[in-house]
N, C-alpha and C positions, 0 to 999 in steps of 0.2 A: 504493500500500500504506500509506504513512504517513497519508494523508488518511483511509483506511478505519479505521485503528487509532485515529486521533484522534476519529473519529465514534463508534466503540464506547466509547471512554473517556468521552466526554461523556455518552452515553446511560446509562452505568453510574452515573456520579456524580449524574445527575439523578434516578435511581431512588431509591425509599425505602430499598432495601438499601444502595446506595452512600452515601447520606447517613448512615445508621446506622453503617456501617463508618468513615466519615470522622470521626464523633463519637468512636467508640471509639479510633481511631488518635490523635486529638488528646488524649484523656484519658490514653492511655499515654505520649504524648510529654511531657506536662507533669507526670505522676506526682503526682497529688493523693490522698493516703491518706484513706480513708473513716473517719468516726467511727461511733459505735454507734447513732445515731438514724436511723430511717426519716424520709422527707421527704414532705410534702404540699405541692403547689404550687397557688397561685391565680393564674390568668393574667389579664393585661390589666386590672389594677387602675388606676383613674384618680385621680391626685392633683392637686387644684386648686392653682394658684399664685396669688399676690396679685393678678395682673391678669386672672384668670379662665381663663387657659390651663391645660389639663389635660395632665399628663405621664403616659405609659403606663409601667407597671411590672409585674413579677411578684413575688409574695410566696412565699418558700420557708420553710415552717414545720417545725421539728423536731417530730415526733409525740411527744406527751407533755410538751412544754415549753409550758405555757399562757401563762406570762409570764417573760421573761428578756431577756438582752442581745441587741442587734440590730446588724446590719451593713448599710451602704448602699454599693451600687455604682452609679455613674452613668456611662453610656457614650454616645458618639456613634457607636459602631461596630455597633450592633444588639445588643439584650439577648438575643436568641435567633435561631435559624434557621441553616440550613446555610451554612458559610463565615463565620459571624459569631458563633460559639458559645462563645468563651472566657469571656466574662462569665457565661454560663449555667452552664458547667462549674464555675466558682469558686463561684457562688451555691449550687449544689447541694451542692458539697463542704463549704463552711462550714456549711451547715445540718445536715449529718450529724454535725457536732461540737456541736450544741446551740444554734446561733445562728439567730434569725429574720433572714432576709436579704431586703432589697428590692433588686431589680435593675431599673434604670430607664433608659429611653431619654431622653437630654437633649432639651431643647426643639428642635422642628423636625426631629428625626431619627426615621425609621421610623414608629412608631405614635404618637409624641407630637405634640401640637398646637403651633402657633406657627411662627416662622421661626428657622431655625438661623443664628446669627451667632456664629462660633467665639469662645469665651472670654467674651463680653460678658454673657450672662445667668446664668453659672454661680454667681455669688455669691448672688443673690436666690433662684434656683431651688433651690440646695442648702440654704439656710437654711429655706425653706418646706417642703421635703421632710423635713428633720430634725424640724421642728415637728410635721408630720403624723404621723411615726413615733412621736414621743414621746407623742402623745395616744392611741395605739392600745392596747387592753387587753393585747395580747401583748408589749408593750415595757415593760421595767422602768425606763426612763429612761437607760440606759447604752448609747450607740451608738458604734460604730466605723465608719470608712470604709476602703475598700481600693481599690487599683487602680494600674496602670502608665500612664505617659505622660499622655495627656489625662485618663484616669481618676484619675491622681494630682494633676494640676493642679486639678481640681474640688474636691479635698479642701482645698487651700489657700484656694480661693475661699470656702469655707464655714467655714473654721477660725477659732476665736476669736469667732464670732458666734452660736453656739447653745449653750445650757446643757446640751443633751443629748449633744453630741459630746465623748467622753472619750479617744479614741485614734485616730490615723490611721496609714496605711501607704502613703506616697507612694513609688512604685517607678519607676525610670528617668524621673524628672521633676524639676521644681522649681517654685517659687512664681511665676516670672515667665517662663513659656514664651514669651510673646509680648513681645518687647522690641526696642528699636532696636539694630541691629547696626552698631557703628561700625567694625568691622574687616572688613566685607564682607557684602553682602546674601546671606542663606541661600537661594539660588535652588533648590538641589537639594531641601532640606527642604520648602519651601513648595509647589513644583510636584508633588513626589512625593506629599506628603500630600493635596493637592487631587485628584490622580488616584486615590489609594486610597479616599478618601471617596466619590467619584463611582462607583467600581466596586462599592462595598459595597451600594448600593441600586439597581443597574442591573438591571431585571427581565429584560433580554435575555440575561444571563450565566448559565451553569450554575454550580453550586456549585464545580466544579473550576476553571472559568475565573475565577471570582471570587477563589478562593484564590490562583491564579497572579498575578493582577493586584495583589493586596494584598501578597503576600509575595515574589514572584520578581523580584529586581532586574533580571535580564536581560530579562524580559518588559516591565517598566516602562520600561527604557531604550529599547527599540524604539519605544514610543509617545512618549517624552519627548525623544528626541534632537534633534529639530528645535526644540522649545520651549526647550531649554537654550541654543541658539545664537541665538535670536531677539532682535532689537532693534526697538523698545525692550523691555526686560525687563518693563515694566509691562503690556504686552498679551500676554504669553506665556500667560496664563490661557486665552485663547480657543483656543489650540492644544491645550491639555490637556483642557478640559472642554466646549469648544464655545460658551462664553459668558463674559462678564466676571464675575469674582467680586468683589463689593463690598469685602469685607474685604481681599483681596489688593491691590486697587487702592488702598485707603486706606493700607495698610501701606507699599506701595512709594512712595507720594507723601509720607508723613509724615516730618517732620524730628524731631530728637531731643527737642524740647519739645512735641510734639503731645500733646493730652490723652488720646488713645487709649491711649498707653503707660501712663499713670498709672491709667487706669480698670481695666486688666486685670492690673496688677502687684500681687501680693499679698505682697511681701516684708515689708511692715509688719505682716502678721498672724502671721509665723512665731514671733516671740518670745512672743506671747500665745496661740498655738495649743495644743491638747493635745499631750502627748508623742508624738513621731513615731518610727516605725521606718523608717529610710531604707535602701532597697535599690537598688543600681546596678551598673553594669559598667564596667570600665576602658576599654572601647571605646564607651560610650554617649555620644550626642551631647549629653545634658543633664547629664553628670557634674559639670561645674564648678559649675553652679547648685545642684545637690543638695548638694555639699560645703559651699557657702556657707550654705545653709539649715541644714544640720546644725550648723555652727559657731555660727550665730545661736542655735539652741536650747540649745547647751551654755553659751554666755555667759549665757543667760536662766535657767539652773539647772533646765532641764526634764528632764534626764537622758534624752536620746534615745539611740537605738541606730543604729549604722551598719554595713551589710554591703555589701561591694563584691567582685564576682566577676570572672571573665575574660570577661564577656559583652559583646555589642553589643545594640542596641535591638531587633532583629527576630528574635533567636533564643529558643528555649524554655528554655535552660539555667537561667535565673534563676527560672523560675516555680515549680518544686517547692521550691527553697530559700526563696523569698519566702513561699510558703504555710505552710511549717513554722515559719518565724520569726514569721509573723503570728499563728499559733495561740498561740504562747507570749506574744506581745505583748498580744493581746486577753485572755488568761487573767489577766495581771497587771493590766491597766488597766480591764477590764470586769467581771472576776470577783473582783478583789482577791486573786489568788493571789500568793504570794511569788515573787520572781525567783530564778533558779538561783543557788545560793551560789557565789561566786568568779567568776562570769561577767563578763568584761570588756566594755565598751560598744562596742568597735570590732572587727569581724571582717573580715579582708582576705585575699583569695586572692593569693598571691605567685606570679606567673608565672615559669617557668623552674624554680623549686623545685616548683611544682605542688602546693602545700599551703596550707591555711588557717592563718592566724596571728591571734592576738588581741592587742589593745593597749589601753592605758588612755586613749589620746587620739588625735585626728587633728589634724594629721599626727603620726606618731610622731617621737620625738627623732632627729635625724640631724645629720650634718656635711656642709657643701657641698663637693663635689668639682668644681673648675673644670677643664674640658678645653678648652684653647685651640685655635682654628683656625689651622692652618699651611698655607701653600701648598706646592705640590710642583713648582716649576719650571713647565715647559710641560705637565706631565701633568694630566689632567682631575681626578684624585682627589687631594685634599689629605689632611692628617693631623690627628688629634686627639692632643695631648700635654698632660700636666699642667704643663708649663712655658711661660711666655709666649714669643711669637715674637720673632725678631730685629728690630732697628731697621729694616733695609733690605728687609724682606719686601714683595713686590709684592702688589697687590690682585687679586681676581678680577673679571672684567667679562663680562657676558653680556647678550643682548638678550631682552626679554620682548615677545612679539607677541600681543595679545589676539585677533587673527584666528586664531591657532593656540595657544590658551591651554594652559598646563601643566595636565594633567588631574589629578584626584584619583583615587587608588587606595585602596580599602578605608578603614580608619579609622572614625571616628564618622559614620555616615550612616543614613538611614531605609530600608534595604533589606538583604536577606540577602547582598549583596556587601560588607557592612561588616566591620570587625574586622581581623584580622591577614591580610596578603597579602604575596606576594613583590614587592618594590619594584624589582627589577632592570630591568623595562621603563621605569620612571620615571627610573632613574639613568642610562640611556643617552641621555637627551635633552640637547641642547646648552644648554637653559635651566635645567638643574638642576646645582647644585654638590654635590659629594660629599666628605665628610671622614670618614676612618676611623681608628680606633685600631689599634695593633698587637694581635695576639692576646694575650688576657689571660693573665698568669702565675698568677693565682689568682682564685677566685670573688669577685665583688662583688655587693652587694644594695642596691638603692635603693628607697625608698618615700616618696612624697609628690609635691608639685608640681615639675615640671621647667621650667627657664627657659633661654632662649637670649638672650644679650647680643650684639648685632650693631652694628657701625659701618658705615653704609651711605650711599649717595648714588644719586640717580636723575636722569636727564635731564629728567624731568617733575615737576610739583609734587605729584603723588600717585602712590604706588606701593605694592604689597603685597610683604611679605617673609614667606614661609612656611617654617617649620622643622619637620622631622620626625626623630625619634629611631628608629633601627632596630637590631636585633641581627643580626649576620652569623654564621651557623653555619659549621661546618668545610667544608660542601659549597659555600659561597658564597651560599646563599639569604639574602636580606636582608628581614627581617620587621619591620614597623612596631610601635612601642610606643605612642607618643603624639606629638601635634603641635599646632601653633597658627599663627595668622596675625596679622600686624600691618599695618594700613594707615597709611602715612606720608602726612600732609597738613600744611600749615602749622600750627604750634603743637603737633604731636604729636612726641614724642621730644625728646632733648636736643641742640640745635644745638651743633656743635663749631667752634672757631676757623677750621678749614680748610674749612668748609662741609659736612662730613659730619654725619650725625645718629646719635646713639646711641639704639637702641631696645631694649626688652626684650620678647621674644615669650613670652607665657605658653603653654606647650606642654602644658597640662592636667596631670593627675596619673597616676601609675602605681605599680605594685609589681612588681618583677622581680629575679630573681637571674640574673646573667650568668655563665656557667660558664667555667672555664679553657679556653683555646683559641678561644673565641668573640671577636668584635670588636664594639665599639660603632661605629655609623655615624650621621652627621648629614647630612641632605639640606637644602639651602637653595634655594628657588625663589621665584618671584614670583606664584604662583597655585596653586590646587587646585580648578579649575573642574569642575563647577558647585557644589561644596559651598560654597565662597566664590565668589560671582559674579566673573567676570574683571574686573580693573580696566581700564577703557577709556582711562585716561590723562588725564581731564579732571576738574577740581574741580566739585563740585556733586552733585546727585542723579543718579547714573548710571543708575538704573532708567528714567529718562525720555529717555536719550540714544540716538542712532542712529549716532553716529560713534565711531571709535576710532583710537588711534595707538600705535605701539610705543615702548618705553622702553629706554634703555641703563642697566643696573643695575650698581652697583659695591659689592662687599663687601670691606671692609678687614680685615686681620688682621696687624698689625705691632705694634711696641712701643708706638706712640702710639695704636693702635686695637686693644686686646686683646680681640677678639671671642671669646666663650667659651660653651660649653655647661655648665650648672650642674646637677649631680645631687645629690639628697639621700641621702647614703650612710649606711647603717646600720652603726654601729660594732661591734655584736655580732650575729652571725648564728647562727641555730640550725643545728647540724650534723645534716643529715638525708640 
């Protein structure tokens, strides 16, 4: 019966009616309000690049606007077609508001010529496309760019290099998506993205199957489970897509000084780029880099705008908000409309309070609250207190075994299994330390970066220490807010006289109000596999290794080793 229903489901979504309904459902999910202009589209326009390669695009023209401002969307995910139609929806919607829109397949993807090598060609191809647009009779010379994730990265690649580009809207992205990861190889991100890209242009898949493989984390995990545990990690690409991926191989083999990283790192362009509207989510895996880019533009005097909501990378919640914010941003920078009077540059969603709040700066002014780790005798659960521990407090010791790595649950990742989840299954593991506060006597609110200061020791020369902040409600459910990982190696951290090492784990940023009766909880472990690839226990490039060994980890929390969670507490809370 199940097989029969699945076959009917596939036949339906392969039909013209199914594809049309899929489009309408997607449009309703992202909620893009229409403007007053009818739209005329010209399909499969070919734009020549400097090396002769031609990139395919569609032109969406607002009827009645012979010459006006324009927008550029550049995507590796398919500019149109069933299961690949988000860029098309946005292009159509922006055009109804009076913008000429070019929606383009990047080099080597779908209808565009050339070879797709992620990140590498986006600078030159973006600049060439902007130059072509600026020369068209329908463009008045004011162009904006738009898009999330990779579609946001390509904006930074072209930023500051074209006189036509006046505004950008990088969403859930940053200027250096491809970078050397010193605190753990991003195995989950790279393999999952590779799988998604391959699924997008697999002609054997129906529209429904394609959507499942792109968006459904459980479906992806079934295909990727073996690859996540494969050694050496460098050859896991064959298990995912059936062949070696040249960029993945180069990334996994490259050291921190490899020229590849500099070639595709566009941080140097941020300060000279057009003013940016930054949109992200507290559970997005690229949040930290986006906040770094925002602060760079603030220091450069560019007056950017920052919007952060309660979203992760693969959900639709941010899309309608980003669209509405972008319309206002383009009106200011492409049409010279005045900004809303009294509007503050930072708009943040405060979880727990479940309200948007506006601020003059990021991060908002706050006071650090240090919650010290305390042991609890032989009990597995320790405590968090605002006072330092006693002199004689004993350390916590646990074994981390990479053959049975501590798994990642939820948090920032590239699937719909990301975001807030119940962490109690993780907390029951013997390789996870748990420290909880007493139930709060009054509400507290913290907004900004969270840090974890730990004094640690390992039996091996390299070890990971992962920290995660959770909120425990009255029912006992433990939901994650933010987290981070630190890889200890010789020269990293502050060596102490007794041989321990003081480290600071950057646990990303968040905004949350914790209510009376709830508890704060800190998890400490030595892994979050495969989000951070498991530490195999040997120095050197672990993506090339096939052996592993367990480590004995020690976390100190006494008067000489005052390990502490540091929260940015808001002194004044809005009463709502």
